[in-house]
N, CA, C and O atoms as CSV, one atom per row, in Angstrom:
chain,resi,resn,atom,element,x,y,z
A,1,MET,N,N,-170.402,30.879,6.598
A,1,MET,CA,C,-170.958,30.096,5.421
A,1,MET,C,C,-170.748,30.625,4.193
A,1,MET,O,O,-170.091,30.118,3.284
A,2,GLY,N,N,-171.596,32.146,4.190
A,2,GLY,CA,C,-171.447,32.927,3.104
A,2,GLY,C,C,-170.276,33.298,2.393
A,2,GLY,O,O,-170.244,33.518,1.182
A,3,VAL,N,N,-169.295,33.364,3.191
A,3,VAL,CA,C,-168.055,33.677,2.972
A,3,VAL,C,C,-167.262,32.700,2.133
A,3,VAL,O,O,-166.495,33.020,1.224
A,4,ILE,N,N,-167.564,31.330,2.589
A,4,ILE,CA,C,-167.115,29.994,2.075
A,4,ILE,C,C,-167.627,29.897,0.567
A,4,ILE,O,O,-166.920,29.776,-0.433
A,5,LEU,N,N,-168.901,29.971,0.626
A,5,LEU,CA,C,-169.685,29.767,-0.585
A,5,LEU,C,C,-169.295,30.847,-1.841
A,5,LEU,O,O,-169.257,30.574,-3.041
A,6,GLY,N,N,-169.026,32.116,-1.216
A,6,GLY,CA,C,-168.738,33.245,-2.367
A,6,GLY,C,C,-167.442,32.947,-2.890
A,6,GLY,O,O,-167.218,33.086,-4.092
A,7,THR,N,N,-166.479,32.508,-2.008
A,7,THR,CA,C,-164.990,32.357,-2.415
A,7,THR,C,C,-165.115,31.036,-3.188
A,7,THR,O,O,-164.219,30.927,-4.025
A,8,ALA,N,N,-166.007,29.956,-3.148
A,8,ALA,CA,C,-166.043,28.910,-3.998
A,8,ALA,C,C,-166.491,29.322,-5.346
A,8,ALA,O,O,-165.958,28.887,-6.367
A,9,PHE,N,N,-167.605,30.274,-5.344
A,9,PHE,CA,C,-168.015,30.659,-6.616
A,9,PHE,C,C,-166.914,31.478,-7.370
A,9,PHE,O,O,-166.997,31.636,-8.588
A,10,ILE,N,N,-166.118,31.878,-6.804
A,10,ILE,CA,C,-164.917,32.652,-7.415
A,10,ILE,C,C,-163.779,31.660,-7.921
A,10,ILE,O,O,-163.377,31.671,-9.084
A,11,VAL,N,N,-163.302,30.807,-6.946
A,11,VAL,CA,C,-162.148,30.008,-7.059
A,11,VAL,C,C,-162.460,28.732,-7.827
A,11,VAL,O,O,-161.530,28.261,-8.483
A,12,VAL,N,N,-163.470,28.190,-7.839
A,12,VAL,CA,C,-163.733,27.060,-8.378
A,12,VAL,C,C,-163.682,27.287,-10.151
A,12,VAL,O,O,-162.914,26.665,-10.885
A,13,PRO,N,N,-164.651,28.285,-10.599
A,13,PRO,CA,C,-164.474,28.572,-12.002
A,13,PRO,C,C,-163.160,29.061,-12.499
A,13,PRO,O,O,-162.961,28.998,-13.712
A,14,VAL,N,N,-162.245,29.536,-11.724
A,14,VAL,CA,C,-160.949,30.042,-12.114
A,14,VAL,C,C,-160.076,28.867,-12.271
A,14,VAL,O,O,-159.276,28.736,-13.198
A,15,LEU,N,N,-160.256,28.059,-11.367
A,15,LEU,CA,C,-159.424,26.537,-11.298
A,15,LEU,C,C,-159.803,25.706,-12.599
A,15,LEU,O,O,-158.950,25.122,-13.267
A,16,GLU,N,N,-160.953,25.707,-12.852
A,16,GLU,CA,C,-161.583,25.144,-13.943
A,16,GLU,C,C,-161.019,25.493,-15.448
A,16,GLU,O,O,-160.610,24.804,-16.382
A,17,LEU,N,N,-161.179,26.743,-15.252
A,17,LEU,CA,C,-160.417,27.526,-16.615
A,17,LEU,C,C,-158.900,27.204,-16.824
A,17,LEU,O,O,-158.395,26.892,-17.902
A,18,VAL,N,N,-158.250,27.328,-15.621
A,18,VAL,CA,C,-156.850,26.768,-15.583
A,18,VAL,C,C,-156.652,25.446,-16.237
A,18,VAL,O,O,-155.966,25.251,-17.240
A,19,LEU,N,N,-157.364,24.507,-15.525
A,19,LEU,CA,C,-157.389,23.054,-15.772
A,19,LEU,C,C,-157.704,22.996,-17.401
A,19,LEU,O,O,-156.972,22.277,-18.082
A,20,PHE,N,N,-158.698,23.682,-17.996
A,20,PHE,CA,C,-159.062,23.511,-19.159
A,20,PHE,C,C,-157.887,23.936,-20.107
A,20,PHE,O,O,-157.601,23.282,-21.110
A,21,VAL,N,N,-157.273,24.990,-19.754
A,21,VAL,CA,C,-156.034,25.666,-20.593
A,21,VAL,C,C,-155.107,24.520,-20.577
A,21,VAL,O,O,-154.809,23.973,-21.639
A,22,TYR,N,N,-154.623,24.112,-19.438
A,22,TYR,CA,C,-153.515,23.156,-19.153
A,22,TYR,C,C,-153.836,21.779,-20.046
A,22,TYR,O,O,-152.949,21.310,-20.758
A,23,VAL,N,N,-155.012,21.228,-19.975
A,23,VAL,CA,C,-155.348,20.066,-20.671
A,23,VAL,C,C,-155.423,20.301,-22.309
A,23,VAL,O,O,-154.882,19.540,-23.111
A,24,GLU,N,N,-156.145,21.425,-22.660
A,24,GLU,CA,C,-155.966,21.766,-24.125
A,24,GLU,C,C,-154.463,21.749,-24.624
A,24,GLU,O,O,-154.088,21.026,-25.547
A,25,ARG,N,N,-153.670,22.581,-23.954
A,25,ARG,CA,C,-152.349,22.391,-24.309
A,25,ARG,C,C,-151.674,21.103,-24.353
A,25,ARG,O,O,-150.757,20.909,-25.151
A,26,ARG,N,N,-152.054,20.259,-23.583
A,26,ARG,CA,C,-151.297,18.849,-23.634
A,26,ARG,C,C,-152.113,18.005,-24.700
A,26,ARG,O,O,-151.481,17.271,-25.459
A,27,ILE,N,N,-153.526,18.085,-24.789
A,27,ILE,CA,C,-153.931,17.091,-25.721
A,27,ILE,C,C,-154.686,17.551,-26.917
A,27,ILE,O,O,-155.100,16.841,-27.833
A,28,GLY,N,N,-154.811,18.870,-26.777
A,28,GLY,CA,C,-155.568,19.491,-28.222
A,28,GLY,C,C,-156.962,19.699,-27.766
A,28,GLY,O,O,-157.538,19.041,-26.900
A,29,LEU,N,N,-157.515,20.855,-28.562
A,29,LEU,CA,C,-158.982,21.155,-28.294
A,29,LEU,C,C,-159.879,20.078,-28.655
A,29,LEU,O,O,-160.850,19.871,-27.926
A,30,GLY,N,N,-159.653,19.242,-29.857
A,30,GLY,CA,C,-160.563,18.224,-30.189
A,30,GLY,C,C,-160.775,17.229,-28.996
A,30,GLY,O,O,-161.904,16.929,-28.608
A,31,TRP,N,N,-159.673,16.757,-28.461
A,31,TRP,CA,C,-159.506,15.745,-27.553
A,31,TRP,C,C,-160.217,16.312,-26.394
A,31,TRP,O,O,-160.989,15.543,-25.821
A,32,LEU,N,N,-160.101,17.561,-25.922
A,32,LEU,CA,C,-160.641,18.065,-24.744
A,32,LEU,C,C,-162.110,18.031,-24.922
A,32,LEU,O,O,-162.802,17.475,-24.069
A,33,VAL,N,N,-162.629,18.575,-25.947
A,33,VAL,CA,C,-164.195,18.509,-26.276
A,33,VAL,C,C,-164.554,17.136,-26.091
A,33,VAL,O,O,-165.475,16.921,-25.304
A,34,LEU,N,N,-163.930,16.026,-26.742
A,34,LEU,CA,C,-164.539,14.842,-26.651
A,34,LEU,C,C,-164.490,14.334,-25.413
A,34,LEU,O,O,-165.451,13.655,-25.051
A,35,GLY,N,N,-163.373,14.549,-24.500
A,35,GLY,CA,C,-163.349,14.208,-23.194
A,35,GLY,C,C,-164.496,14.745,-22.260
A,35,GLY,O,O,-164.985,14.105,-21.329
A,36,ILE,N,N,-164.902,16.187,-22.698
A,36,ILE,CA,C,-166.083,16.686,-21.998
A,36,ILE,C,C,-167.323,16.173,-22.301
A,36,ILE,O,O,-168.189,16.053,-21.434
A,37,ILE,N,N,-167.518,15.808,-23.636
A,37,ILE,CA,C,-168.699,15.188,-24.164
A,37,ILE,C,C,-168.836,13.631,-23.340
A,37,ILE,O,O,-169.868,13.274,-22.772
A,38,ILE,N,N,-167.639,12.858,-23.412
A,38,ILE,CA,C,-167.734,11.499,-22.705
A,38,ILE,C,C,-167.927,11.595,-21.328
A,38,ILE,O,O,-168.611,10.722,-20.794
A,39,THR,N,N,-167.443,12.512,-20.638
A,39,THR,CA,C,-167.548,12.572,-19.130
A,39,THR,C,C,-169.245,12.925,-19.023
A,39,THR,O,O,-169.898,12.293,-18.192
A,40,ALA,N,N,-169.853,13.838,-19.792
A,40,ALA,CA,C,-171.200,14.094,-19.691
A,40,ALA,C,C,-172.010,12.906,-19.853
A,40,ALA,O,O,-172.849,12.605,-19.005
A,41,ILE,N,N,-171.799,12.176,-20.948
A,41,ILE,CA,C,-172.626,10.996,-21.110
A,41,ILE,C,C,-172.497,9.980,-20.059
A,41,ILE,O,O,-173.497,9.417,-19.612
A,42,ALA,N,N,-171.280,9.711,-19.632
A,42,ALA,CA,C,-170.926,8.782,-18.425
A,42,ALA,C,C,-171.665,9.349,-17.035
A,42,ALA,O,O,-172.264,8.635,-16.232
A,43,GLY,N,N,-171.514,10.562,-16.952
A,43,GLY,CA,C,-171.998,10.998,-15.719
A,43,GLY,C,C,-173.777,11.047,-15.740
A,43,GLY,O,O,-174.485,10.725,-14.786
A,44,ALA,N,N,-174.174,11.443,-16.832
A,44,ALA,CA,C,-175.829,11.205,-16.928
A,44,ALA,C,C,-176.238,9.610,-16.773
A,44,ALA,O,O,-177.270,9.295,-16.180
A,45,PHE,N,N,-175.476,8.770,-17.270
A,45,PHE,CA,C,-175.739,7.320,-16.997
A,45,PHE,C,C,-175.522,6.989,-15.611
A,45,PHE,O,O,-176.354,6.240,-15.100
A,46,LEU,N,N,-174.526,7.419,-14.877
A,46,LEU,CA,C,-174.152,7.142,-13.469
A,46,LEU,C,C,-175.430,7.713,-12.647
A,46,LEU,O,O,-176.055,7.028,-11.837
A,47,VAL,N,N,-175.705,8.940,-12.937
A,47,VAL,CA,C,-176.810,9.705,-12.179
A,47,VAL,C,C,-178.036,8.788,-12.249
A,47,VAL,O,O,-178.534,8.256,-11.257
A,48,ARG,N,N,-178.449,8.659,-13.417
A,48,ARG,CA,C,-179.724,7.761,-13.562
A,48,ARG,C,C,-179.511,6.270,-12.765
A,48,ARG,O,O,-180.386,5.794,-12.042
A,49,GLN,N,N,-178.470,5.753,-12.969
A,49,GLN,CA,C,-178.326,4.377,-12.195
A,49,GLN,C,C,-178.447,4.509,-10.761
A,49,GLN,O,O,-179.318,3.948,-10.096
A,50,GLN,N,N,-177.508,5.299,-10.285
A,50,GLN,CA,C,-177.529,5.669,-8.709
A,50,GLN,C,C,-178.756,6.035,-8.379
A,50,GLN,O,O,-179.320,5.426,-7.470
A,51,GLY,N,N,-179.428,7.133,-9.074
A,51,GLY,CA,C,-180.883,7.662,-8.791
A,51,GLY,C,C,-181.938,6.704,-8.392
A,51,GLY,O,O,-182.673,6.735,-7.406
A,52,PHE,N,N,-181.845,5.637,-9.594
A,52,PHE,CA,C,-182.934,4.655,-9.421
A,52,PHE,C,C,-182.595,3.731,-8.328
A,52,PHE,O,O,-183.521,3.232,-7.688
A,53,ALA,N,N,-181.216,3.409,-8.002
A,53,ALA,CA,C,-180.725,2.483,-6.874
A,53,ALA,C,C,-181.396,2.982,-5.632
A,53,ALA,O,O,-182.124,2.268,-4.943
A,54,VAL,N,N,-181.110,4.291,-5.363
A,54,VAL,CA,C,-181.489,4.996,-4.141
A,54,VAL,C,C,-182.893,5.203,-4.051
A,54,VAL,O,O,-183.412,5.380,-2.949
A,55,TRP,N,N,-183.643,5.196,-5.231
A,55,TRP,CA,C,-185.126,5.231,-5.117
A,55,TRP,C,C,-185.646,4.030,-4.592
A,55,TRP,O,O,-186.362,4.061,-3.591
A,56,ARG,N,N,-185.251,2.565,-5.385
A,56,ARG,CA,C,-185.575,1.642,-4.864
A,56,ARG,C,C,-185.458,1.318,-3.303
A,56,ARG,O,O,-186.367,0.808,-2.649
A,57,ARG,N,N,-184.231,1.679,-2.810
A,57,ARG,CA,C,-183.944,1.347,-1.352
A,57,ARG,C,C,-184.795,2.260,-0.642
A,57,ARG,O,O,-185.349,1.785,0.349
A,58,LEU,N,N,-185.043,3.547,-0.941
A,58,LEU,CA,C,-186.185,4.345,-0.153
A,58,LEU,C,C,-187.447,3.671,-0.200
A,58,LEU,O,O,-188.014,3.375,0.852
A,59,GLN,N,N,-188.001,3.366,-1.453
A,59,GLN,CA,C,-189.279,2.685,-1.441
A,59,GLN,C,C,-189.165,1.333,-0.604
A,59,GLN,O,O,-190.161,1.072,0.071
A,60,THR,N,N,-188.150,0.473,-0.547
A,60,THR,CA,C,-188.145,-0.717,0.434
A,60,THR,C,C,-188.290,-0.101,1.856
A,60,THR,O,O,-189.293,-0.385,2.511
A,61,ASP,N,N,-187.451,0.634,2.310
A,61,ASP,CA,C,-187.421,1.297,3.569
A,61,ASP,C,C,-188.954,1.724,3.871
A,61,ASP,O,O,-189.492,1.313,4.898
A,62,LEU,N,N,-189.582,2.475,3.049
A,62,LEU,CA,C,-190.934,3.041,3.450
A,62,LEU,C,C,-191.970,1.806,3.646
A,62,LEU,O,O,-192.762,1.694,4.582
A,63,ALA,N,N,-191.792,0.878,2.534
A,63,ALA,CA,C,-192.678,-0.262,2.590
A,63,ALA,C,C,-192.622,-1.090,4.065
A,63,ALA,O,O,-193.598,-1.498,4.694
A,64,SER,N,N,-191.318,-1.207,4.399
A,64,SER,CA,C,-190.984,-2.029,5.649
A,64,SER,C,C,-191.278,-1.368,6.905
A,64,SER,O,O,-191.317,-1.969,7.978
A,65,GLY,N,N,-191.542,0.211,6.723
A,65,GLY,CA,C,-191.876,0.898,8.085
A,65,GLY,C,C,-190.628,1.520,8.558
A,65,GLY,O,O,-190.646,2.371,9.448
A,66,ALA,N,N,-189.499,1.104,7.966
A,66,ALA,CA,C,-188.342,1.966,8.458
A,66,ALA,C,C,-188.239,3.412,8.032
A,66,ALA,O,O,-188.797,3.787,7.001
A,67,LEU,N,N,-187.554,4.218,8.780
A,67,LEU,CA,C,-187.263,5.599,8.443
A,67,LEU,C,C,-186.272,5.767,7.434
A,67,LEU,O,O,-185.146,5.300,7.602
A,68,PRO,N,N,-186.598,6.418,6.359
A,68,PRO,CA,C,-185.770,6.392,5.112
A,68,PRO,C,C,-184.774,7.531,5.264
A,68,PRO,O,O,-184.341,7.987,4.205
A,69,GLY,N,N,-184.347,8.053,6.365
A,69,GLY,CA,C,-183.268,9.041,6.469
A,69,GLY,C,C,-182.221,8.804,5.832
A,69,GLY,O,O,-181.796,9.733,5.146
A,70,ARG,N,N,-181.532,7.636,5.832
A,70,ARG,CA,C,-180.229,7.386,5.088
A,70,ARG,C,C,-180.357,7.460,3.601
A,70,ARG,O,O,-179.449,7.929,2.916
A,71,GLN,N,N,-181.478,7.001,3.085
A,71,GLN,CA,C,-181.676,7.061,1.666
A,71,GLN,C,C,-181.922,8.287,1.138
A,71,GLN,O,O,-181.699,8.525,-0.049
A,72,LEU,N,N,-182.454,9.264,2.060
A,72,LEU,CA,C,-182.967,10.430,1.609
A,72,LEU,C,C,-181.457,11.355,1.550
A,72,LEU,O,O,-181.318,12.233,0.698
A,73,VAL,N,N,-180.463,11.065,2.471
A,73,VAL,CA,C,-179.238,11.795,2.147
A,73,VAL,C,C,-178.581,11.236,1.155
A,73,VAL,O,O,-177.825,12.025,0.586
A,74,HIS,N,N,-178.591,10.146,0.730
A,74,HIS,CA,C,-177.849,9.324,-0.402
A,74,HIS,C,C,-178.564,10.142,-1.729
A,74,HIS,O,O,-177.925,10.623,-2.665
A,75,GLY,N,N,-179.831,10.171,-1.594
A,75,GLY,CA,C,-180.546,10.741,-2.762
A,75,GLY,C,C,-180.192,12.301,-3.072
A,75,GLY,O,O,-180.120,12.778,-4.204
A,76,ALA,N,N,-179.981,13.013,-1.840
A,76,ALA,CA,C,-179.573,14.417,-1.966
A,76,ALA,C,C,-178.204,14.475,-2.395
A,76,ALA,O,O,-177.946,15.438,-3.117
A,77,LEU,N,N,-177.238,13.669,-2.130
A,77,LEU,CA,C,-176.071,13.437,-2.580
A,77,LEU,C,C,-175.779,13.288,-3.982
A,77,LEU,O,O,-174.852,13.810,-4.601
A,78,VAL,N,N,-176.767,12.439,-4.454
A,78,VAL,CA,C,-176.830,11.819,-5.942
A,78,VAL,C,C,-177.160,13.183,-6.685
A,78,VAL,O,O,-176.566,13.532,-7.705
A,79,LEU,N,N,-178.023,13.816,-6.162
A,79,LEU,CA,C,-178.452,15.261,-6.889
A,79,LEU,C,C,-177.351,16.202,-6.965
A,79,LEU,O,O,-177.046,16.819,-7.985
A,80,VAL,N,N,-176.721,16.291,-5.751
A,80,VAL,CA,C,-175.615,17.214,-5.894
A,80,VAL,C,C,-174.561,16.863,-6.813
A,80,VAL,O,O,-173.966,17.692,-7.501
A,81,GLY,N,N,-174.306,15.439,-6.816
A,81,GLY,CA,C,-173.243,15.055,-7.669
A,81,GLY,C,C,-173.641,15.224,-9.115
A,81,GLY,O,O,-172.842,15.704,-9.918
A,82,GLY,N,N,-174.979,14.804,-9.506
A,82,GLY,CA,C,-175.541,15.138,-10.695
A,82,GLY,C,C,-175.331,16.621,-11.263
A,82,GLY,O,O,-174.861,16.834,-12.381
A,83,ALA,N,N,-175.729,17.619,-10.372
A,83,ALA,CA,C,-175.498,19.006,-10.633
A,83,ALA,C,C,-174.002,19.286,-11.015
A,83,ALA,O,O,-173.742,20.033,-11.958
A,84,LEU,N,N,-173.143,18.755,-10.364
A,84,LEU,CA,C,-171.670,18.927,-10.499
A,84,LEU,C,C,-171.185,18.452,-11.888
A,84,LEU,O,O,-170.367,19.020,-12.612
A,85,LEU,N,N,-171.863,17.277,-12.123
A,85,LEU,CA,C,-171.496,16.480,-13.444
A,85,LEU,C,C,-172.001,17.279,-14.506
A,85,LEU,O,O,-171.404,17.185,-15.579
A,86,LEU,N,N,-173.216,18.233,-14.415
A,86,LEU,CA,C,-173.768,18.825,-15.505
A,86,LEU,C,C,-172.879,20.125,-15.618
A,86,LEU,O,O,-172.860,20.742,-16.683
A,87,THR,N,N,-172.190,20.520,-14.599
A,87,THR,CA,C,-171.143,21.830,-14.754
A,87,THR,C,C,-169.893,21.445,-15.638
A,87,THR,O,O,-169.252,20.466,-15.257
A,88,PRO,N,N,-169.527,22.022,-16.632
A,88,PRO,CA,C,-168.389,21.602,-17.360
A,88,PRO,C,C,-167.128,21.862,-16.492
A,88,PRO,O,O,-166.958,22.926,-15.895
A,89,GLY,N,N,-166.415,21.017,-16.465
A,89,GLY,CA,C,-165.062,21.053,-15.655
A,89,GLY,C,C,-164.674,19.911,-15.102
A,89,GLY,O,O,-165.515,19.073,-14.776
A,90,PHE,N,N,-163.186,19.688,-14.895
A,90,PHE,CA,C,-162.656,18.490,-14.402
A,90,PHE,C,C,-162.847,18.420,-12.954
A,90,PHE,O,O,-163.151,17.354,-12.418
A,91,LEU,N,N,-162.707,19.348,-12.388
A,91,LEU,CA,C,-162.691,19.307,-10.838
A,91,LEU,C,C,-164.163,19.018,-10.499
A,91,LEU,O,O,-164.482,18.073,-9.777
A,92,THR,N,N,-164.939,19.764,-10.982
A,92,THR,CA,C,-166.454,19.346,-10.654
A,92,THR,C,C,-166.921,17.967,-11.281
A,92,THR,O,O,-167.784,17.298,-10.713
A,93,ASP,N,N,-166.398,17.603,-12.332
A,93,ASP,CA,C,-166.639,16.194,-12.611
A,93,ASP,C,C,-166.115,15.203,-11.808
A,93,ASP,O,O,-166.631,14.089,-11.717
A,94,ALA,N,N,-164.936,15.606,-11.115
A,94,ALA,CA,C,-164.213,14.498,-10.120
A,94,ALA,C,C,-165.129,14.398,-8.918
A,94,ALA,O,O,-165.403,13.291,-8.454
A,95,VAL,N,N,-165.613,15.517,-8.396
A,95,VAL,CA,C,-166.410,15.396,-7.164
A,95,VAL,C,C,-167.712,14.848,-7.550
A,95,VAL,O,O,-168.252,14.010,-6.828
A,96,GLY,N,N,-168.271,15.266,-8.661
A,96,GLY,CA,C,-169.361,14.558,-8.971
A,96,GLY,C,C,-169.475,13.152,-9.380
A,96,GLY,O,O,-170.504,12.502,-9.196
A,97,PHE,N,N,-168.387,12.671,-9.951
A,97,PHE,CA,C,-168.184,11.187,-9.968
A,97,PHE,C,C,-167.902,10.462,-8.675
A,97,PHE,O,O,-168.275,9.300,-8.516
A,98,ALA,N,N,-167.274,11.108,-7.787
A,98,ALA,CA,C,-167.069,10.555,-6.494
A,98,ALA,C,C,-168.523,10.381,-5.724
A,98,ALA,O,O,-168.830,9.360,-5.109
A,99,LEU,N,N,-169.223,11.345,-5.834
A,99,LEU,CA,C,-170.465,11.148,-5.009
A,99,LEU,C,C,-171.530,10.167,-5.850
A,99,LEU,O,O,-172.664,9.954,-5.421
A,100,MET,N,N,-171.118,9.699,-6.875
A,100,MET,CA,C,-171.786,8.518,-7.434
A,100,MET,C,C,-171.529,7.223,-6.873
A,100,MET,O,O,-172.277,6.259,-7.038
A,101,VAL,N,N,-170.285,7.204,-6.098
A,101,VAL,CA,C,-169.832,5.990,-5.412
A,101,VAL,C,C,-170.635,5.835,-3.980
A,101,VAL,O,O,-170.621,6.713,-3.118
A,102,PRO,N,N,-171.278,4.688,-3.871
A,102,PRO,CA,C,-172.047,4.528,-2.768
A,102,PRO,C,C,-171.178,4.560,-1.335
A,102,PRO,O,O,-171.588,5.218,-0.379
A,103,PHE,N,N,-170.324,4.024,-1.297
A,103,PHE,CA,C,-169.407,4.090,-0.118
A,103,PHE,C,C,-168.776,5.605,0.128
A,103,PHE,O,O,-168.481,5.974,1.265
A,104,VAL,N,N,-168.627,6.302,-0.835
A,104,VAL,CA,C,-168.226,7.854,-0.669
A,104,VAL,C,C,-169.405,8.638,0.066
A,104,VAL,O,O,-169.250,9.322,1.077
A,105,ARG,N,N,-170.639,8.422,-0.623
A,105,ARG,CA,C,-171.871,8.842,0.086
A,105,ARG,C,C,-171.978,8.542,1.392
A,105,ARG,O,O,-172.219,9.431,2.209
A,106,GLU,N,N,-171.824,7.342,1.731
A,106,GLU,CA,C,-172.123,6.681,3.170
A,106,GLU,C,C,-170.964,7.455,4.121
A,106,GLU,O,O,-171.273,7.822,5.255
A,107,GLY,N,N,-169.883,7.634,3.691
A,107,GLY,CA,C,-168.759,8.054,4.288
A,107,GLY,C,C,-169.096,9.612,4.620
A,107,GLY,O,O,-168.941,10.041,5.763
A,108,LEU,N,N,-169.526,10.370,3.645
A,108,LEU,CA,C,-170.101,11.566,3.847
A,108,LEU,C,C,-171.355,11.782,4.662
A,108,LEU,O,O,-171.471,12.856,5.252
A,109,ARG,N,N,-172.236,10.937,4.745
A,109,ARG,CA,C,-173.329,10.909,5.541
A,109,ARG,C,C,-172.750,10.628,7.048
A,109,ARG,O,O,-173.029,11.444,7.927
A,110,ARG,N,N,-172.050,9.629,7.316
A,110,ARG,CA,C,-171.471,9.351,8.598
A,110,ARG,C,C,-170.629,10.596,9.095
A,110,ARG,O,O,-170.712,10.925,10.278
A,111,LEU,N,N,-169.795,11.318,8.187
A,111,LEU,CA,C,-169.333,12.306,8.748
A,111,LEU,C,C,-170.268,13.705,9.218
A,111,LEU,O,O,-170.042,14.479,10.148
A,112,GLY,N,N,-171.337,13.718,8.266
A,112,GLY,CA,C,-172.384,14.772,8.698
A,112,GLY,C,C,-172.959,14.456,9.953
A,112,GLY,O,O,-173.149,15.326,10.803
A,113,VAL,N,N,-173.282,13.120,10.142
A,113,VAL,CA,C,-173.919,12.754,11.578
A,113,VAL,C,C,-173.017,13.171,12.664
A,113,VAL,O,O,-173.490,13.807,13.605
A,114,ARG,N,N,-171.558,12.830,12.623
A,114,ARG,CA,C,-170.859,13.215,13.578
A,114,ARG,C,C,-170.686,14.520,13.690
A,114,ARG,O,O,-170.516,14.998,14.812
A,115,LEU,N,N,-170.695,15.197,12.741
A,115,LEU,CA,C,-170.561,16.910,12.948
A,115,LEU,C,C,-171.795,17.475,13.375
A,115,LEU,O,O,-171.725,18.536,13.996
A,116,LEU,N,N,-173.200,16.840,13.106
A,116,LEU,CA,C,-174.342,17.479,13.389
A,116,LEU,C,C,-174.846,16.940,14.701
A,116,LEU,O,O,-175.665,17.634,15.304
A,117,GLN,N,N,-174.421,15.669,15.280
A,117,GLN,CA,C,-174.949,15.131,16.381
A,117,GLN,C,C,-175.037,16.086,17.474
A,117,GLN,O,O,-176.113,16.276,18.041
A,118,PRO,N,N,-173.805,16.797,17.858
A,118,PRO,CA,C,-173.780,17.604,19.060
A,118,PRO,C,C,-174.806,18.664,19.087
A,118,PRO,O,O,-175.190,19.105,20.171
A,119,ARG,N,N,-175.318,19.143,17.871
A,119,ARG,CA,C,-176.151,20.434,17.632
A,119,ARG,C,C,-177.634,20.055,17.348
A,119,ARG,O,O,-178.524,20.827,17.704
A,120,VAL,N,N,-177.923,18.885,16.714
A,120,VAL,CA,C,-179.340,18.384,16.470
A,120,VAL,C,C,-179.558,17.172,16.914
A,120,VAL,O,O,-178.605,16.465,17.241
A,121,VAL,N,N,-180.963,16.692,17.006
A,121,VAL,CA,C,-181.243,15.343,17.227
A,121,VAL,C,C,-181.317,14.430,15.963
A,121,VAL,O,O,-182.196,14.661,15.133
A,122,ILE,N,N,-180.615,13.612,15.816
A,122,ILE,CA,C,-180.429,12.636,14.486
A,122,ILE,C,C,-181.030,11.467,14.829
A,122,ILE,O,O,-180.696,10.883,15.860
A,123,ILE,N,N,-182.070,10.947,13.934
A,123,ILE,CA,C,-182.685,9.661,14.269
A,123,ILE,C,C,-182.246,8.920,12.928
A,123,ILE,O,O,-182.470,9.347,11.795
A,124,GLU,N,N,-181.586,7.743,13.246
A,124,GLU,CA,C,-181.061,6.962,12.074
A,124,GLU,C,C,-182.083,5.780,11.906
A,124,GLU,O,O,-181.923,4.949,11.012
């Protein structure tokens, strides 16, 4: 796992720099900066919206006595997506925006359950 994270910390910034240079040469520096600002504003709006939606569903689960595991996973994925949206770059923004989509988060949650179920007890 450490090798994967170490590689990601090297490869992702290099890819982001390459994408910045490529886009800057295609559309110009001013449009690139404007695009970065617009994605930051849109990302902040989506993180706030999705965070509150997950929080409301979490409170509903707790009030009804249900285990909030699903909503906790969604909340964690919204936090990860928000962190990626704060990181300047097109690649990280694309992944961050994808994590703001509820059915993408649910698909990742289901994939995680399938991968972890043989190793740990999962209560849904």
